[in-house]
A tleap script that builds the chain and sets N, CA, C and O, in Angstrom:
source leaprc.protein.ff14SB
mol = sequence {
  NHIE GLU MET ASP LEU ARG GLY GLU VAL CYS
  PRO LEU THR PHE VAL ARG ILE LYS LEU TRP
  LEU GLU GLU ALA ASP LEU GLY ALA ARG LEU
  CYS VAL LEU LEU ASP HIE GLU PRO ALA THR
  ARG GLN ILE PRO ARG SER LEU SER LEU PHE
  ARG GLN ARG LEU ASP GLY LEU GLU GLU ILE
  GLU PRO SER LEU TRP ARG LEU THR LEU THR
  LYS VAL SER PRO ASP PRO THR GLU SER CHIE
}
set mol.1.N position { 0.842 -1.177 0.000 }
set mol.1.CA position { 0.000 0.000 0.000 }
set mol.1.C position { 0.887 1.239 0.000 }
set mol.1.O position { 1.981 1.233 0.566 }
set mol.2.N position { 0.414 2.281 -0.629 }
set mol.2.CA position { 1.148 3.545 -0.670 }
set mol.2.C position { 0.229 4.688 -0.270 }
set mol.2.O position { -0.975 4.658 -0.523 }
set mol.3.N position { 0.821 5.698 0.360 }
set mol.3.CA position { 0.075 6.879 0.780 }
set mol.3.C position { 0.952 8.097 0.513 }
set mol.3.O position { 2.094 8.162 0.969 }
set mol.4.N position { 0.416 9.051 -0.222 }
set mol.4.CA position { 1.145 10.278 -0.544 }
set mol.4.C position { 0.615 11.387 0.359 }
set mol.4.O position { -0.503 11.869 0.173 }
set mol.5.N position { 1.429 11.789 1.341 }
set mol.5.CA position { 1.008 12.823 2.289 }
set mol.5.C position { 1.749 14.136 2.049 }
set mol.5.O position { 1.821 14.985 2.937 }
set mol.6.N position { 2.297 14.298 0.850 }
set mol.6.CA position { 2.950 15.575 0.542 }
set mol.6.C position { 1.915 16.692 0.631 }
set mol.6.O position { 0.793 16.568 0.141 }
set mol.7.N position { 2.323 17.781 1.265 }
set mol.7.CA position { 1.423 18.916 1.438 }
set mol.7.C position { 0.620 18.870 2.723 }
set mol.7.O position { -0.060 19.840 3.058 }
set mol.8.N position { 0.686 17.756 3.455 }
set mol.8.CA position { -0.049 17.646 4.716 }
set mol.8.C position { 0.922 17.794 5.885 }
set mol.8.O position { 2.096 17.445 5.773 }
set mol.9.N position { 0.425 18.313 7.004 }
set mol.9.CA position { 1.267 18.595 8.163 }
set mol.9.C position { 0.762 17.829 9.383 }
set mol.9.O position { -0.358 17.318 9.396 }
set mol.10.N position { 1.615 17.761 10.405 }
set mol.10.CA position { 1.247 17.139 11.679 }
set mol.10.C position { 0.114 17.949 12.315 }
set mol.10.O position { 0.093 19.171 12.161 }
set mol.11.N position { -0.794 17.340 12.996 }
set mol.11.CA position { -0.886 15.909 13.274 }
set mol.11.C position { -1.661 15.132 12.215 }
set mol.11.O position { -1.831 13.920 12.345 }
set mol.12.N position { -2.130 15.807 11.174 }
set mol.12.CA position { -2.933 15.127 10.157 }
set mol.12.C position { -2.176 13.984 9.499 }
set mol.12.O position { -2.783 12.992 9.096 }
set mol.13.N position { -0.854 14.108 9.385 }
set mol.13.CA position { -0.092 13.031 8.756 }
set mol.13.C position { -0.293 11.713 9.505 }
set mol.13.O position { -0.559 10.683 8.884 }
set mol.14.N position { -0.169 11.738 10.835 }
set mol.14.CA position { -0.357 10.484 11.566 }
set mol.14.C position { -1.819 10.084 11.639 }
set mol.14.O position { -2.123 8.892 11.681 }
set mol.15.N position { -2.722 11.035 11.654 }
set mol.15.CA position { -4.149 10.700 11.656 }
set mol.15.C position { -4.473 9.856 10.428 }
set mol.15.O position { -5.198 8.867 10.533 }
set mol.16.N position { -3.953 10.230 9.282 }
set mol.16.CA position { -4.199 9.467 8.046 }
set mol.16.C position { -3.604 8.058 8.158 }
set mol.16.O position { -4.227 7.084 7.736 }
set mol.17.N position { -2.398 7.956 8.726 }
set mol.17.CA position { -1.774 6.645 8.914 }
set mol.17.C position { -2.574 5.819 9.914 }
set mol.17.O position { -2.771 4.620 9.716 }
set mol.18.N position { -3.033 6.453 10.982 }
set mol.18.CA position { -3.827 5.761 12.007 }
set mol.18.C position { -5.109 5.190 11.406 }
set mol.18.O position { -5.504 4.073 11.738 }
set mol.19.N position { -5.754 5.942 10.533 }
set mol.19.CA position { -6.963 5.442 9.872 }
set mol.19.C position { -6.641 4.213 9.030 }
set mol.19.O position { -7.414 3.256 8.999 }
set mol.20.N position { -5.492 4.241 8.344 }
set mol.20.CA position { -5.073 3.072 7.564 }
set mol.20.C position { -4.843 1.883 8.494 }
set mol.20.O position { -5.273 0.769 8.195 }
set mol.21.N position { -4.162 2.116 9.627 }
set mol.21.CA position { -3.883 1.034 10.573 }
set mol.21.C position { -5.164 0.387 11.090 }
set mol.21.O position { -5.202 -0.823 11.315 }
set mol.22.N position { -6.199 1.175 11.278 }
set mol.22.CA position { -7.468 0.639 11.783 }
set mol.22.C position { -8.081 -0.358 10.809 }
set mol.22.O position { -8.767 -1.292 11.226 }
set mol.23.N position { -7.837 -0.166 9.510 }
set mol.23.CA position { -8.435 -1.024 8.484 }
set mol.23.C position { -7.508 -2.132 8.001 }
set mol.23.O position { -7.978 -3.137 7.466 }
set mol.24.N position { -6.201 -1.966 8.179 }
set mol.24.CA position { -5.220 -2.892 7.619 }
set mol.24.C position { -5.170 -4.201 8.399 }
set mol.24.O position { -5.435 -4.240 9.600 }
set mol.25.N position { -4.827 -5.265 7.689 }
set mol.25.CA position { -4.616 -6.563 8.313 }
set mol.25.C position { -3.240 -6.601 8.967 }
set mol.25.O position { -2.342 -5.855 8.575 }
set mol.26.N position { -3.076 -7.462 9.957 }
set mol.26.CA position { -1.750 -7.665 10.553 }
set mol.26.C position { -0.787 -8.098 9.452 }
set mol.26.O position { -1.126 -8.924 8.604 }
set mol.27.N position { 0.402 -7.537 9.477 }
set mol.27.CA position { 1.407 -7.857 8.470 }
set mol.27.C position { 1.370 -6.950 7.255 }
set mol.27.O position { 2.264 -7.006 6.411 }
set mol.28.N position { 0.339 -6.109 7.156 }
set mol.28.CA position { 0.245 -5.195 6.009 }
set mol.28.C position { 1.358 -4.155 6.085 }
set mol.28.O position { 1.719 -3.692 7.167 }
set mol.29.N position { 1.895 -3.796 4.920 }
set mol.29.CA position { 2.968 -2.804 4.847 }
set mol.29.C position { 2.450 -1.549 4.158 }
set mol.29.O position { 1.582 -1.605 3.287 }
set mol.30.N position { 3.009 -0.415 4.574 }
set mol.30.CA position { 2.614 0.872 4.015 }
set mol.30.C position { 3.861 1.683 3.724 }
set mol.30.O position { 4.789 1.732 4.531 }
set mol.31.N position { 3.872 2.316 2.563 }
set mol.31.CA position { 4.937 3.237 2.164 }
set mol.31.C position { 4.308 4.625 2.092 }
set mol.31.O position { 3.308 4.823 1.402 }
set mol.32.N position { 4.893 5.581 2.804 }
set mol.32.CA position { 4.329 6.923 2.915 }
set mol.32.C position { 5.337 7.947 2.397 }
set mol.32.O position { 6.510 7.906 2.767 }
set mol.33.N position { 4.884 8.862 1.547 }
set mol.33.CA position { 5.708 9.984 1.111 }
set mol.33.C position { 5.347 11.203 1.946 }
set mol.33.O position { 4.171 11.529 2.108 }
set mol.34.N position { 6.370 11.876 2.476 }
set mol.34.CA position { 6.181 13.041 3.345 }
set mol.34.C position { 7.071 14.186 2.891 }
set mol.34.O position { 8.197 13.971 2.442 }
set mol.35.N position { 6.556 15.408 3.011 }
set mol.35.CA position { 7.412 16.574 2.768 }
set mol.35.C position { 7.385 17.544 3.946 }
set mol.35.O position { 7.865 18.673 3.839 }
set mol.36.N position { 6.820 17.098 5.072 }
set mol.36.CA position { 6.737 17.908 6.293 }
set mol.36.C position { 7.755 17.334 7.275 }
set mol.36.O position { 7.505 16.297 7.890 }
set mol.37.N position { 8.888 17.995 7.426 }
set mol.37.CA position { 9.998 17.455 8.225 }
set mol.37.C position { 9.600 17.065 9.645 }
set mol.37.O position { 10.037 16.009 10.101 }
set mol.38.N position { 8.790 17.855 10.385 }
set mol.38.CA position { 8.410 17.422 11.735 }
set mol.38.C position { 7.714 16.054 11.756 }
set mol.38.O position { 7.802 15.335 12.751 }
set mol.39.N position { 7.035 15.695 10.682 }
set mol.39.CA position { 6.370 14.388 10.625 }
set mol.39.C position { 7.377 13.248 10.642 }
set mol.39.O position { 7.042 12.138 11.054 }
set mol.40.N position { 8.605 13.504 10.201 }
set mol.40.CA position { 9.623 12.457 10.205 }
set mol.40.C position { 10.056 12.102 11.626 }
set mol.40.O position { 10.669 11.057 11.845 }
set mol.41.N position { 9.746 12.952 12.577 }
set mol.41.CA position { 10.012 12.656 13.986 }
set mol.41.C position { 8.738 12.201 14.704 }
set mol.41.O position { 8.769 11.277 15.516 }
set mol.42.N position { 7.628 12.856 14.396 }
set mol.42.CA position { 6.374 12.573 15.093 }
set mol.42.C position { 5.812 11.194 14.740 }
set mol.42.O position { 5.353 10.468 15.622 }
set mol.43.N position { 5.846 10.838 13.476 }
set mol.43.CA position { 5.255 9.559 13.063 }
set mol.43.C position { 5.991 8.368 13.687 }
set mol.43.O position { 5.329 7.477 14.221 }
set mol.44.N position { 7.333 8.310 13.646 }
set mol.44.CA position { 7.992 7.181 14.319 }
set mol.44.C position { 7.654 7.071 15.805 }
set mol.44.O position { 7.478 5.965 16.316 }
set mol.45.N position { 7.561 8.208 16.508 }
set mol.45.CA position { 7.174 8.170 17.926 }
set mol.45.C position { 5.770 7.602 18.085 }
set mol.45.O position { 5.526 6.761 18.949 }
set mol.46.N position { 4.858 8.064 17.251 }
set mol.46.CA position { 3.474 7.601 17.337 }
set mol.46.C position { 3.368 6.120 16.998 }
set mol.46.O position { 2.612 5.390 17.639 }
set mol.47.N position { 4.118 5.670 15.995 }
set mol.47.CA position { 4.101 4.243 15.657 }
set mol.47.C position { 4.563 3.410 16.842 }
set mol.47.O position { 3.995 2.354 17.121 }
set mol.48.N position { 5.584 3.878 17.534 }
set mol.48.CA position { 6.092 3.163 18.701 }
set mol.48.C position { 5.020 3.080 19.789 }
set mol.48.O position { 4.838 2.030 20.406 }
set mol.49.N position { 4.321 4.175 20.019 }
set mol.49.CA position { 3.256 4.186 21.027 }
set mol.49.C position { 2.143 3.202 20.689 }
set mol.49.O position { 1.540 2.605 21.581 }
set mol.50.N position { 1.877 3.037 19.395 }
set mol.50.CA position { 0.821 2.123 18.948 }
set mol.50.C position { 1.362 0.722 18.671 }
set mol.50.O position { 0.649 -0.130 18.140 }
set mol.51.N position { 2.633 0.485 19.034 }
set mol.51.CA position { 3.287 -0.817 18.899 }
set mol.51.C position { 3.303 -1.319 17.458 }
set mol.51.O position { 3.082 -2.500 17.191 }
set mol.52.N position { 3.566 -0.404 16.547 }
set mol.52.CA position { 3.717 -0.762 15.139 }
set mol.52.C position { 5.193 -0.653 14.762 }
set mol.52.O position { 5.966 0.004 15.459 }
set mol.53.N position { 5.579 -1.287 13.674 }
set mol.53.CA position { 6.997 -1.352 13.309 }
set mol.53.C position { 7.344 -0.353 12.213 }
set mol.53.O position { 6.740 -0.346 11.141 }
set mol.54.N position { 8.329 0.489 12.505 }
set mol.54.CA position { 8.906 1.388 11.516 }
set mol.54.C position { 9.984 0.594 10.792 }
set mol.54.O position { 10.964 0.174 11.407 }
set mol.55.N position { 9.813 0.387 9.495 }
set mol.55.CA position { 10.779 -0.397 8.727 }
set mol.55.C position { 11.879 0.471 8.131 }
set mol.55.O position { 12.996 0.001 7.917 }
set mol.56.N position { 11.567 1.730 7.864 }
set mol.56.CA position { 12.580 2.588 7.288 }
set mol.56.C position { 12.099 4.018 7.148 }
set mol.56.O position { 10.903 4.289 7.045 }
set mol.57.N position { 13.061 4.920 7.148 }
set mol.57.CA position { 12.791 6.338 6.932 }
set mol.57.C position { 13.999 6.897 6.207 }
set mol.57.O position { 15.103 6.929 6.750 }
set mol.58.N position { 13.785 7.335 4.984 }
set mol.58.CA position { 14.906 7.853 4.208 }
set mol.58.C position { 14.504 9.120 3.464 }
set mol.58.O position { 13.374 9.256 2.994 }
set mol.59.N position { 15.447 10.031 3.372 }
set mol.59.CA position { 15.234 11.232 2.573 }
set mol.59.C position { 15.597 10.866 1.139 }
set mol.59.O position { 16.763 10.610 0.836 }
set mol.60.N position { 14.610 10.843 0.265 }
set mol.60.CA position { 14.846 10.391 -1.104 }
set mol.60.C position { 15.216 11.535 -2.041 }
set mol.60.O position { 15.739 11.309 -3.132 }
set mol.61.N position { 14.946 12.743 -1.617 }
set mol.61.CA position { 15.419 13.955 -2.286 }
set mol.61.C position { 15.273 15.077 -1.268 }
set mol.61.O position { 14.599 14.893 -0.255 }
set mol.62.N position { 15.883 16.231 -1.504 }
set mol.62.CA position { 15.774 17.293 -0.496 }
set mol.62.C position { 14.307 17.581 -0.126 }
set mol.62.O position { 13.472 17.854 -0.990 }
set mol.63.N position { 14.026 17.512 1.165 }
set mol.63.CA position { 12.698 17.785 1.726 }
set mol.63.C position { 11.618 16.809 1.263 }
set mol.63.O position { 10.442 17.169 1.217 }
set mol.64.N position { 11.999 15.593 0.923 }
set mol.64.CA position { 11.027 14.542 0.603 }
set mol.64.C position { 11.523 13.230 1.215 }
set mol.64.O position { 12.628 12.769 0.927 }
set mol.65.N position { 10.679 12.644 2.064 }
set mol.65.CA position { 11.041 11.422 2.772 }
set mol.65.C position { 10.096 10.293 2.414 }
set mol.65.O position { 8.924 10.506 2.100 }
set mol.66.N position { 10.643 9.076 2.472 }
set mol.66.CA position { 9.846 7.865 2.316 }
set mol.66.C position { 9.918 7.118 3.637 }
set mol.66.O position { 10.999 6.768 4.111 }
set mol.67.N position { 8.756 6.880 4.223 }
set mol.67.CA position { 8.643 6.150 5.470 }
set mol.67.C position { 7.925 4.840 5.165 }
set mol.67.O position { 6.896 4.835 4.488 }
set mol.68.N position { 8.465 3.733 5.663 }
set mol.68.CA position { 7.800 2.448 5.485 }
set mol.68.C position { 7.511 1.838 6.852 }
set mol.68.O position { 8.313 1.943 7.779 }
set mol.69.N position { 6.359 1.204 6.956 }
set mol.69.CA position { 5.937 0.619 8.227 }
set mol.69.C position { 5.173 -0.662 7.985 }
set mol.69.O position { 4.663 -0.913 6.893 }
set mol.70.N position { 5.108 -1.466 9.029 }
set mol.70.CA position { 4.344 -2.701 9.002 }
set mol.70.C position { 3.426 -2.737 10.216 }
set mol.70.O position { 3.835 -2.415 11.331 }
set mol.71.N position { 2.181 -3.133 9.981 }
set mol.71.CA position { 1.249 -3.310 11.100 }
set mol.71.C position { 1.558 -4.658 11.739 }
set mol.71.O position { 1.378 -5.708 11.124 }
set mol.72.N position { 2.028 -4.609 12.988 }
set mol.72.CA position { 2.443 -5.832 13.681 }
set mol.72.C position { 1.584 -6.156 14.896 }
set mol.72.O position { 1.704 -7.239 15.469 }
set mol.73.N position { 0.730 -5.239 15.286 }
set mol.73.CA position { -0.154 -5.539 16.419 }
set mol.73.C position { -1.513 -4.891 16.168 }
set mol.73.O position { -1.609 -3.879 15.473 }
set mol.74.N position { -2.565 -5.484 16.740 }
set mol.74.CA position { -3.886 -4.909 16.563 }
set mol.74.C position { -3.946 -3.494 17.139 }
set mol.74.O position { -3.299 -3.190 18.141 }
set mol.75.N position { -4.708 -2.664 16.508 }
set mol.75.CA position { -4.912 -1.316 17.005 }
set mol.75.C position { -5.748 -1.411 18.278 }
set mol.75.O position { -6.753 -2.122 18.298 }
set mol.76.N position { -5.349 -0.701 19.354 }
set mol.76.CA position { -6.110 -0.810 20.606 }
set mol.76.C position { -7.552 -0.329 20.476 }
set mol.76.O position { -8.389 -0.663 21.316 }
set mol.77.N position { -7.853 0.441 19.450 }
set mol.77.CA position { -9.227 0.928 19.291 }
set mol.77.C position { -10.074 -0.001 18.430 }
set mol.77.O position { -11.271 0.233 18.261 }
set mol.78.N position { -9.461 -1.064 17.877 }
set mol.78.CA position { -10.229 -2.011 17.056 }
set mol.78.C position { -11.126 -2.865 17.947 }
set mol.78.O position { -10.764 -3.206 19.073 }
set mol.79.N position { -12.282 -3.197 17.431 }
set mol.79.CA position { -13.153 -4.116 18.182 }
set mol.79.C position { -12.633 -5.530 17.984 }
set mol.79.O position { -12.142 -5.880 16.911 }
set mol.80.N position { -12.745 -6.334 19.026 }
set mol.80.CA position { -12.194 -7.708 18.954 }
set mol.80.C position { -13.303 -8.722 18.896 }
set mol.80.O position { -13.040 -9.923 18.833 }
savepdb mol mol.pdb
quit
């Protein structure tokens, strides 16, 4: 799965990822494009809080980052 969040800022960047996590199956991977530098710090922290795995974060060109993650645990807000 891919998500292009260029032009979006915190906290909306993680809100969009959180919505994806709520719907994604365990083991699903997501690649996110970001151009908001604070999101490169906020999203990894938030993923850790939600017990999800950050697979990578790289600057692919000046002011453009690619973040990859895997859903490894159920979202605490999901119904069981």
